Backbone as CSV, one residue per row, in Angstrom:
resi,resn,N_x,N_y,N_z,CA_x,CA_y,CA_z,C_x,C_y,C_z
1,UNK,-36.226,-48.290,12.043,-37.288,-47.116,12.420,-38.082,-47.297,13.402
2,UNK,-38.313,-48.342,13.993,-39.232,-48.534,15.198,-38.435,-47.620,16.201
3,UNK,-37.109,-47.988,16.637,-36.506,-47.288,17.159,-36.331,-45.986,17.374
4,UNK,-36.736,-45.274,16.491,-36.417,-43.871,15.880,-37.767,-43.380,16.401
5,UNK,-38.799,-44.208,16.135,-40.201,-43.621,16.144,-40.407,-43.800,18.075
6,UNK,-39.705,-44.662,18.536,-39.984,-44.997,20.141,-38.970,-43.495,20.778
7,UNK,-38.126,-42.788,20.367,-37.104,-41.942,20.801,-38.215,-40.742,20.635
8,UNK,-38.877,-40.442,19.517,-39.603,-39.281,18.871,-40.777,-39.556,19.817
9,UNK,-41.534,-40.631,20.202,-42.586,-40.654,20.719,-42.266,-40.317,22.274
10,UNK,-41.527,-40.895,22.718,-40.705,-40.520,24.193,-40.710,-38.974,24.302
11,UNK,-40.352,-38.111,23.257,-40.236,-37.198,23.384,-41.362,-35.907,23.197
12,UNK,-42.694,-36.684,22.665,-43.690,-35.838,22.650,-44.354,-35.694,24.130
13,UNK,-44.894,-34.344,24.066,-45.428,-33.665,25.377,-46.768,-33.612,25.003
14,UNK,-47.447,-32.919,25.930,-48.983,-32.976,25.864,-49.233,-31.510,26.089
15,UNK,-50.226,-30.997,25.304,-50.350,-29.433,25.650,-51.578,-29.413,26.592
16,UNK,-52.102,-28.090,26.892,-52.994,-27.890,27.957,-54.311,-28.471,27.656
17,UNK,-54.602,-28.937,26.308,-55.608,-29.841,25.935,-55.657,-31.030,25.952
18,UNK,-54.443,-31.649,26.356,-54.192,-32.974,26.446,-53.684,-33.376,25.176
19,UNK,-53.589,-32.800,24.050,-53.350,-33.203,22.808,-51.644,-33.110,22.638
20,UNK,-51.367,-34.488,21.866,-49.784,-34.600,21.766,-49.225,-33.421,20.977
21,UNK,-47.959,-33.144,21.274,-47.650,-32.313,20.633,-45.738,-32.287,20.842
22,UNK,-45.255,-32.094,19.620,-43.926,-32.433,19.519,-43.055,-31.037,20.007
23,UNK,-41.915,-31.338,20.700,-41.278,-30.578,21.275,-40.689,-29.467,20.110
24,UNK,-40.625,-28.138,20.694,-39.965,-26.757,19.899,-38.957,-27.091,18.611
25,UNK,-38.389,-28.135,19.221,-36.902,-28.537,18.358,-37.509,-29.216,16.844
26,UNK,-38.632,-29.821,17.170,-39.088,-30.942,15.938,-39.989,-29.889,15.022
27,UNK,-40.546,-28.852,15.468,-41.423,-28.075,14.612,-40.892,-26.732,14.130
28,UNK,-40.965,-26.999,12.773,-40.296,-26.192,11.898,-40.777,-24.665,12.028
29,UNK,-40.104,-23.855,12.405,-40.548,-22.446,12.712,-40.568,-21.827,11.539
30,UNK,-41.467,-21.959,10.571,-41.771,-21.341,9.138,-41.671,-19.865,9.213
31,UNK,-42.069,-19.203,10.204,-42.413,-17.630,10.259,-41.086,-17.106,10.721
32,UNK,-40.243,-17.588,11.428,-38.918,-16.821,11.704,-38.151,-17.063,10.882
33,UNK,-37.933,-17.805,9.765,-37.176,-18.028,8.776,-36.792,-17.134,7.747
34,UNK,-35.877,-16.456,7.474,-35.636,-15.670,6.726,-35.711,-16.019,5.255
35,UNK,-36.054,-15.296,4.312,-36.294,-15.854,2.856,-34.878,-15.949,2.417
36,UNK,-34.753,-16.940,1.481,-33.211,-17.148,0.949,-32.912,-15.922,0.145
37,UNK,-31.402,-15.672,0.570,-30.946,-14.103,-0.037,-30.468,-14.676,-1.370
38,UNK,-30.339,-13.955,-2.327,-29.770,-14.235,-3.611,-28.340,-13.721,-3.320
39,UNK,-27.427,-14.750,-4.009,-26.061,-14.470,-4.011,-25.538,-13.073,-4.581
40,UNK,-25.107,-12.442,-3.604,-24.368,-11.090,-3.945,-23.317,-11.027,-5.156
41,UNK,-23.816,-10.315,-6.050,-23.069,-10.468,-7.145,-21.765,-9.691,-6.677
42,UNK,-20.653,-10.693,-7.151,-19.335,-10.539,-7.099,-18.781,-9.217,-7.959
43,UNK,-18.165,-8.273,-7.714,-17.385,-7.241,-8.554,-16.597,-8.204,-9.509
44,UNK,-16.364,-7.933,-10.954,-15.574,-8.421,-11.526,-13.963,-8.054,-11.104
45,UNK,-13.000,-8.990,-11.087,-11.524,-8.644,-10.548,-11.190,-8.037,-11.856
46,UNK,-10.241,-7.040,-11.645,-9.294,-6.566,-12.887,-7.996,-7.017,-12.826
47,UNK,-7.778,-6.865,-13.843,-6.209,-7.133,-14.410,-5.063,-6.247,-14.140
48,UNK,-3.822,-6.205,-13.978,-3.038,-5.189,-13.750,-3.041,-4.298,-15.069
49,UNK,-3.218,-4.726,-15.881,-3.623,-3.719,-17.085,-4.581,-2.974,-16.930
50,UNK,-6.056,-3.314,-16.416,-7.103,-2.445,-16.089,-6.546,-1.611,-15.392
51,UNK,-5.858,-2.100,-14.050,-5.757,-0.960,-13.065,-4.389,0.086,-13.717
52,UNK,-3.878,-0.231,-14.303,-2.685,0.711,-15.228,-3.645,1.632,-15.913
53,UNK,-4.537,1.396,-16.818,-5.219,2.471,-17.573,-6.106,3.033,-16.614
54,UNK,-6.855,2.693,-15.577,-7.443,3.460,-14.540,-6.450,4.548,-13.716
55,UNK,-5.216,4.163,-13.364,-4.303,5.191,-12.835,-3.657,5.538,-13.667
56,UNK,-3.394,5.630,-14.980,-2.803,6.500,-15.758,-1.289,6.234,-15.627
57,UNK,-0.863,4.692,-15.583,0.509,4.452,-15.096,0.930,3.262,-16.132
58,UNK,2.220,2.948,-15.855,2.550,1.928,-16.712,2.256,0.374,-16.063
59,UNK,2.041,-0.849,-16.895,1.584,-1.850,-16.368,2.748,-2.339,-15.418
60,UNK,4.049,-2.208,-15.462,4.929,-2.421,-14.691,5.092,-1.547,-13.447
61,UNK,4.427,-0.322,-13.548,4.378,0.221,-12.196,3.411,-0.207,-11.381
62,UNK,2.255,-0.753,-11.694,1.081,-1.690,-11.355,1.972,-2.868,-10.612
63,UNK,2.669,-3.833,-11.299,3.471,-4.821,-10.735,4.245,-4.652,-9.940
64,UNK,5.124,-3.479,-10.161,6.019,-3.263,-9.195,5.303,-2.842,-7.726
65,UNK,4.219,-2.206,-7.745,3.660,-1.715,-6.738,2.864,-2.613,-6.044
66,UNK,2.642,-3.799,-6.604,1.711,-5.030,-6.126,2.724,-6.214,-5.626
67,UNK,3.926,-5.985,-6.119,4.585,-7.625,-5.628,5.884,-7.329,-4.637
68,UNK,5.634,-6.222,-3.862,6.488,-6.141,-2.523,5.646,-6.623,-1.535
69,UNK,6.579,-6.921,-0.394,6.249,-7.609,0.646,4.992,-6.823,1.480
70,UNK,5.218,-5.507,1.340,3.659,-4.914,1.850,3.392,-4.149,0.562
71,UNK,2.683,-4.729,-0.078,2.045,-3.773,-1.528,1.525,-2.566,-1.092
72,UNK,1.754,-1.534,-2.106,1.197,-0.320,-2.360,-0.231,-0.633,-2.602
73,UNK,-0.430,-1.153,-3.450,-1.734,-1.218,-4.222,-2.291,-2.621,-3.563
74,UNK,-3.557,-2.523,-3.276,-4.449,-3.802,-2.830,-4.561,-4.704,-3.504
75,UNK,-4.009,-5.872,-3.386,-3.775,-6.758,-4.686,-4.376,-8.454,-3.909
76,UNK,-4.807,-8.990,-5.079,-5.092,-10.403,-4.540,-4.269,-11.204,-5.494
77,UNK,-3.616,-12.141,-4.716,-2.681,-12.993,-5.460,-2.960,-14.077,-5.632
78,UNK,-3.352,-14.695,-7.156,-3.696,-16.009,-7.698,-2.843,-16.795,-7.652
79,UNK,-2.806,-17.928,-8.148,-1.940,-19.011,-8.551,-0.853,-18.508,-9.857
80,UNK,0.259,-19.096,-9.628,0.940,-18.883,-11.067,1.569,-17.411,-11.065
81,UNK,1.562,-16.556,-9.629,1.718,-15.093,-9.979,0.714,-14.261,-10.818
82,UNK,-0.343,-14.798,-10.818,-1.333,-14.022,-11.408,-1.939,-12.680,-10.219
83,UNK,-1.806,-11.664,-10.890,-2.591,-10.653,-9.896,-3.888,-10.260,-10.089
84,UNK,-4.607,-9.954,-9.313,-5.864,-9.406,-9.421,-6.374,-8.211,-8.599
85,UNK,-7.347,-7.367,-8.914,-7.726,-6.234,-8.029,-9.095,-5.965,-8.014
86,UNK,-9.682,-5.587,-6.867,-11.078,-5.201,-7.159,-11.327,-3.876,-7.273
87,UNK,-11.846,-3.410,-8.100,-12.522,-2.076,-8.573,-12.604,-1.153,-7.015
88,UNK,-13.213,-1.575,-6.453,-13.909,-0.860,-5.183,-12.432,-0.283,-4.399
89,UNK,-11.534,-1.207,-4.130,-10.220,-1.364,-3.343,-9.413,-0.152,-4.388
90,UNK,-9.265,-0.312,-5.476,-8.524,0.479,-6.280,-9.008,1.963,-6.166
91,UNK,-10.520,2.305,-6.118,-10.920,3.284,-5.927,-10.346,3.883,-4.530
92,UNK,-10.521,3.076,-3.664,-10.108,3.404,-2.328,-8.846,3.976,-2.375
93,UNK,-7.893,3.457,-3.227,-6.539,3.959,-3.458,-6.601,4.986,-3.430
94,UNK,-7.287,5.328,-4.495,-6.868,6.595,-5.242,-7.410,7.447,-4.240
95,UNK,-8.683,7.361,-3.835,-9.272,8.515,-2.461,-8.389,8.680,-1.605
96,UNK,-7.726,7.417,-1.016,-6.627,7.791,-0.160,-5.395,8.484,-0.318
97,UNK,-5.202,8.466,-1.758,-3.895,9.182,-2.281,-4.249,10.659,-2.351
98,UNK,-5.453,11.042,-2.852,-6.080,12.257,-2.888,-5.952,12.707,-1.456
99,UNK,-6.572,12.205,-0.503,-6.724,12.764,0.782,-5.320,13.157,1.304
100,UNK,-4.124,12.194,1.058,-2.904,12.554,1.569,-2.186,13.755,1.044
101,UNK,-2.793,13.882,-0.604,-1.845,14.868,-1.228,-2.666,16.260,-0.377
102,UNK,-3.854,16.163,-0.269,-4.681,17.478,0.155,-3.984,17.539,1.636
103,UNK,-3.573,16.738,2.159,-3.376,16.966,3.698,-1.735,17.836,3.398
104,UNK,-0.861,17.105,2.644,0.170,17.692,2.373,0.150,19.190,1.972
105,UNK,-0.755,19.454,1.230,-0.788,20.802,0.579,-1.098,21.793,1.917
106,UNK,-1.964,21.271,2.855,-2.326,22.073,3.837,-1.431,22.620,4.669
107,UNK,-0.240,21.799,5.211,0.932,21.883,5.581,1.760,22.848,5.139
108,UNK,1.792,23.279,4.033,2.879,24.056,3.593,2.288,25.389,4.000
């Protein structure tokens, strides 16, 4: 403990009034600290059944399009072959398919 206080005291500097002052690295900068952020609520993950209902397709279709080397659907592979999906990514998938179909219609 004495050794530590000797190191700290050797790092003390004097301000313009001759008062001892700790270097900036030792003074907590309370004003510049950001308030602790609440953990962002993670959206619940969907099952293949949930996605099948949303897309109005069979669960087999969802599994087939999620199990490819380059999956058609945005999928999260969990352990033991469990597949999960983020609602936002499934919605983005629907939006992309809609844009693609509109582009095909315009070309005709």
